[in-house]
N, C-alpha and C positions, 0 to 999 in steps of 0.2 A: 288638668294639665299642670305640670310643674312649671313654675315661673322663676327666672333668676334675674337678679339685678346687681349691678356694680355699684358700690357706695360712691358718692361724690369724690372722695379722696383717692379712689381707685385702689384702696387697700383690701377690700373684701368683696366676695361674691356671696350673696344671700339667695338661697333657693328654698322655695317652699312648695308643698304639696299636701293635699288631703288624701288620707288612705283609709278605706273602710275596714280597718282592723284596730284592735285595742292596742295601746301603748306597749304592753308587755310583749305582744306578738311581734310588733315592729322592732322592739329592742332586741329580741332574739334573733330576728332575721339579719340585723346588722352586726351582730357579735358572734354569731355561730358559723363556723367554717362551712358545714354542709349546706346551709341555706345561702350563705353569701355567694358560694360557687354557682348557685342556680340563678341568682338575679343580677350578679355583678358583672356579667360579661355584656354581650350585646351584638349587634349586627357587625360592628367594626372591630371588636376586640375580643380576644379569648383570655380568660383568667387561667394562668398556669399554676400559680401558687397563691394561697390565701391562708394567713395565720393571724391569730389575735389572742393576746393574753389580756382579757378584759378587766383589769384591775390597775389601780394607779401604780405607775412605774413599769407596767407590762409592756412587752414589744408587740408591735403589729407590722405586718408586711403583705403586700400583694404584688405579684409580678404578673404583668399582662403582655400580650403580643398582639400587634395589629394583624388582623387576618389577612393572609396572603403575603406576609413579610416575616422576616427573621428578627426585626427590631424589637427589643424588649424594653418595657417601661417598668422600672422598679420604684415603688412607692413604700415608704416605711416611716416609722417613728415610735414614739412612746405615748401610752395612755396617761393622760394627766388628770382626768376627772371621770368618775363613773358614778352615776346615781340612777340605778335602774328603777323604773323603766323611763326615766325622764331625760337624762343627760349622759352623753358620752363625748368627751373631748380628747383629741390626740394631737401631738405635733405631727408634721407632715413634711417629709423630704421626698424629692423625686429626682431621679437621675436625669430627666429631660429638661429640668429647670435651667435657666441661664446661669444661675448659681446654685448647684446642687446642695451646697452646704448651708444655704439660707433657710432658716426654719420658717414654716408656715403652720397655721393651726386650723383644725377642723372641729367644729362643735355641732353636734347633733342635739336638737332639743325636740322632745316629743310631748305634745300637749293633748290631753283628752278632749274630744269634742262629742257632740250628740250622735255623730255618725261614725266615729272612729278616732282617728289621730291626725293632728296637724304636725307635719314634720318640717322643721326648719334647720337647714344646714348652712352654717356660716363658715366660709373658708377665708381666713384673714392672713395678714402679714405679706400681702401680695403687691404692695406699692413698689417694691424694688424689682418685681417680676411681671412687667406689663403684659408680655406675651402669654405667660401662664395665667394671668388674671382673665384675659380674653378667652383663653382656652377653657378654663374652668367655668366660665359663664355659659359656655356652649355644652360642656360635658356634664355638669351636675344635673341639669334637667333630665337628660336622657337616663342617667343612673337612677334617679328617683322615680322616673316612670317605670323603669325595670323592677324597682323595689314594689311599687304599687301593683303592677301586673302580677308579680309573683304572690304577693299577699292576698290579692282579691280573686285569685282564680279558684 
């Protein structure tokens, strides 16, 4: 089960999960449109758009909609670090943040284990966005569970 914790300074949410798949397979699932569309939604949200240019300076964006609602959530940014299949880091902006222009950062770290991959997602830069920090501490575990379900089926 994915576990999230908020750092003592309330600046970051760190979520970790073990997935029974090699790091290259996990990396492909988080950077490939066709795969992300399969695992990135969930019971509460539908992914409308998902794009990623997985190279330093590349743009990424996903647009989701709460099921049963017309409200759209726009998440976007730039890729700042790519080291396949170990690291993917991106700036992260969201239209629903209290300050949509405030940059946050998401860093995926994939570590091989004897049974697959340890996935650690650190979403930082949240100290000025306390509501977003709380929301991400609830949202990232579900997203990583969806990734695990997709990869282990």
